[in-house]
C-alpha positions in Angstrom: 181.5 102.3 62.4 178.3 102.1 61.3 177.6 99.8 57.5 175.7 100.7 55.1 172.1 102.2 55.3 169.6 100.1 53.8 166.6 102.0 52.3 163.9 99.0 53.8 161.0 101.3 52.0 162.4 100.1 49.1 162.3 95.9 50.4 159.3 96.5 51.9 157.8 98.5 48.4 158.3 95.1 46.8 155.7 93.3 48.6 153.0 95.4 47.0 151.5 97.0 50.3 148.0 97.9 48.7 148.3 93.7 48.0 149.1 92.9 51.7 144.7 92.6 52.3 144.3 90.3 49.4 146.4 87.3 51.0 145.5 88.4 54.4 141.3 88.6 54.1 141.0 85.2 52.6 142.7 83.8 55.9 141.1 85.8 58.2 137.4 86.0 57.5 137.4 81.7 56.9 139.3 81.5 60.9 136.2 83.8 61.7 133.5 82.5 60.3 134.8 78.8 60.9 135.1 80.2 64.7 137.2 77.3 66.2 140.9 78.4 65.7 142.7 79.8 68.8 143.4 83.3 68.8 147.3 83.1 68.9 147.1 81.3 65.5 144.5 83.5 64.4 146.7 86.3 64.9 149.8 84.6 63.3 148.7 83.9 60.1 147.3 87.2 59.8 150.8 89.0 60.1 151.9 86.3 58.0 150.1 86.2 55.0 149.7 90.3 55.5 153.5 91.0 55.1 155.9 88.4 55.2 153.9 86.0 52.9 153.4 88.8 50.3 157.5 89.5 50.3 158.3 86.1 49.9 155.4 86.3 46.7 156.4 89.6 45.5 159.8 91.1 47.1 161.6 87.1 45.4 159.8 87.9 41.8 161.1 91.3 42.0 164.3 89.6 42.5 164.0 87.0 39.6 162.5 89.2 37.0 164.9 91.8 38.0 166.1 91.9 34.4 162.9 92.1 32.3 161.7 94.8 34.7 164.0 97.3 33.9 162.7 97.4 30.2 158.9 97.9 31.7 157.1 100.9 31.4 154.1 100.1 33.9 156.9 99.0 37.3 156.4 101.8 39.7 153.7 102.5 42.3 150.9 99.9 41.9 153.2 97.6 39.2 155.4 97.1 41.9 159.2 98.5 41.9 162.6 98.0 39.9 164.7 96.4 43.2 168.2 97.8 42.4 170.4 95.3 42.4 172.0 95.4 45.7 168.9 95.0 47.4 168.5 92.0 46.2 170.2 89.7 48.6 168.4 91.9 51.3 165.1 90.8 50.1 165.5 87.4 50.4 166.8 87.3 53.1 163.7 89.4 54.6 161.5 87.4 52.7 162.6 84.1 53.6 163.7 85.5 57.2 160.5 86.8 58.0 158.2 84.1 56.7 160.2 80.6 58.2 159.3 81.6 61.8 155.2 81.6 61.0 155.6 79.0 58.8 157.0 77.4 61.7 154.6 78.0 64.1 151.8 77.5 62.3 152.5 74.3 61.5 153.9 73.3 65.1 149.6 74.5 66.1 148.3 73.0 62.7 147.4 69.7 61.7 148.6 67.4 59.1 145.8 69.3 56.9 146.5 72.5 57.0 150.4 71.8 56.5 149.8 70.4 53.4 148.0 73.2 52.3 150.5 75.4 53.7 152.8 73.7 51.6 151.1 74.0 48.6 150.5 77.5 49.4 154.0 78.1 49.8 155.4 76.2 46.8 153.3 78.2 44.4 154.4 81.4 45.4 158.3 80.0 45.3 157.1 78.7 41.8 155.4 81.3 40.1 158.8 83.2 40.1 161.5 80.6 40.4 163.9 80.4 37.7 163.3 76.7 35.9 160.3 76.5 37.7 158.5 80.0 36.1 154.4 79.3 36.8 154.3 82.7 35.5 155.6 81.8 31.9 153.7 78.8 31.9 149.8 79.8 30.2 146.9 78.5 32.1 148.7 77.4 35.0 150.1 80.9 35.5 146.6 82.5 36.1 146.1 78.6 38.4 149.2 79.6 40.0 148.0 82.9 41.0 144.8 82.0 41.7 146.0 79.7 44.4 147.9 82.6 45.9 144.5 83.7 46.7 142.4 80.9 47.9 145.1 79.1 50.0 145.1 81.3 52.7 141.6 80.9 53.1 141.8 76.7 52.5 144.3 76.9 55.2 141.7 78.8 56.9 139.0 76.3 56.8 141.6 73.8 57.7 142.9 74.7 60.5 139.3 74.8 61.8 138.8 71.4 60.3 135.7 72.9 58.3 133.9 70.0 56.0 133.9 70.7 52.4 130.0 70.5 52.3 128.8 72.3 49.5 128.3 75.9 50.6 132.3 75.8 51.5 133.4 74.1 48.4 131.4 75.9 45.9 132.6 79.5 47.1 136.1 78.4 47.7 135.5 77.3 43.6 134.1 80.5 42.8 137.1 83.1 44.6 139.4 81.0 42.5 137.8 81.5 39.1 137.0 84.7 40.5 141.0 85.2 41.5 141.8 83.2 37.8 140.1 85.4 36.0 141.0 88.5 37.6 144.7 87.4 36.9 144.8 86.8 33.2 142.7 89.9 32.8 145.6 92.0 34.1 148.0 90.2 31.5 146.6 91.4 28.8 147.5 94.9 29.1 151.3 92.7 28.7 150.6 91.5 25.5 153.0 92.8 23.5 155.6 94.2 25.7 155.9 90.4 26.9 155.9 89.1 23.1 158.5 91.2 22.3 160.6 90.1 25.3 160.1 86.7 24.8 157.8 85.5 28.0 155.1 83.4 27.7 151.8 84.2 29.3 148.0 83.0 29.1 147.1 86.2 27.3 150.7 86.1 24.4 148.9 82.4 23.8 145.6 82.8 23.8 145.4 86.1 22.2 143.9 89.7 24.0 140.5 89.1 23.1 140.1 85.5 24.3 141.6 85.8 27.1 139.2 88.9 27.5 136.9 86.0 26.9 138.1 83.9 29.1 138.4 86.2 32.6 134.5 87.3 31.9 133.4 83.5 31.4 135.4 83.0 35.1 133.6 86.0 36.0 130.5 84.5 35.2 130.9 81.0 36.4 132.4 82.4 39.9 128.3 84.4 40.7 126.8 81.3 39.2 128.5 79.2 41.7 127.1 81.7 44.6 123.9 81.8 43.7 123.1 78.2 42.9 125.2 76.9 45.7 126.5 79.6 47.6 123.6 79.2 50.6 124.0 82.4 53.0 126.7 83.7 50.4 123.7 84.0 47.4 123.4 87.3 47.8 127.4 87.9 46.9 127.2 86.8 43.8 126.2 90.2 42.5 129.3 91.9 43.4 130.3 90.2 40.1 128.9 92.4 38.2 131.0 95.1 38.7 134.4 93.4 37.7 131.7 92.3 34.6 131.1 95.7 33.8 134.8 97.0 34.2 135.8 94.1 31.5 132.8 93.2 28.5 133.8 96.6 27.3 137.5 94.9 26.6 135.6 91.3 24.4 137.2 92.6 20.9 140.2 94.1 22.4 143.2 93.1 19.4 146.4 92.1 20.5 147.6 95.7 18.5 145.3 97.6 21.0 145.7 95.7 24.3 147.6 98.3 26.2 144.4 99.8 26.2 143.3 97.0 29.0 145.4 99.3 31.2 142.6 101.3 32.4 140.5 98.5 33.3 143.2 96.7 35.1 143.3 100.1 37.0 140.1 100.2 37.7 140.3 96.7 39.0 142.8 97.8 41.6 139.7 100.5 42.8 136.8 97.6 42.5 138.7 95.5 45.0 138.4 97.3 48.4 135.1 99.0 47.4 133.7 94.9 47.1 136.0 94.6 50.1 133.9 96.7 52.6 130.7 95.3 50.7 131.8 92.5 52.1 132.4 92.9 55.5 129.4 94.2 56.1 127.7 91.6 54.9 129.8 90.1 57.1 129.4 92.0 60.1 125.4 93.1 59.6 124.1 90.0 57.3 125.7 86.9 57.7 125.1 84.1 60.6 128.4 82.9 62.4 130.2 80.3 62.7 129.2 79.7 58.4 131.1 76.9 58.2 130.9 74.0 60.2 133.6 71.7 61.4 
């Protein structure tokens, strides 16, 4: 006899495939720019941050947020799935089971510093939505934690290579962190009314729609300024924040009552990412010398 058929596509969908590249790309770029990370480590890290890491981040989130997700009209497609209760145990096992071998291998292949960075990265992924911790419901900390999800893979790659914390490296990573915080904060604006109705806290429910948009715009400006002033070979990439500013500025006067209008801006953000990523990749391939991150 065979057991019940598990719809693995639903489990995999909970990892937000559209976002896989957002965590694997920073790690891979950091490793390639440093030019001093063994190929096996690069491959294992890239695969980990591509799928298991996202399944750990979003899959567990869908399990722990089920009770609120079933009342969220935006759930579905790029906004994530509503994971049936019957799949919760399978999803947890898949997320943890697929991550542990990679984490163990990366610890063995890494250094004490890279292991510490990896520990922070994994902790931030779990703490974001885990019961009791629920960093996603702690205003400001929610955006900080979300930024950590995306920046820590790059820091991990740099740590593996023993990259020195020069002004260029620090400015680039802080700019990336500011951009990531801005993006999370703006994404939270569209849910102000729904989150307040459900008793869910966020940076946007705490500060209000207009104030949160202003924070996001300020962080985008900060990211661009850091790259322009201290980014060295990355200085031209300061221009890449312009599309995000153009997409976000129209919502500066958004009231809480009309916060859902920000969903249109968030959808633009999702499509801006691959376009901006393509431009950045072309810069890496044809303009930037490598390695750029001396160890």
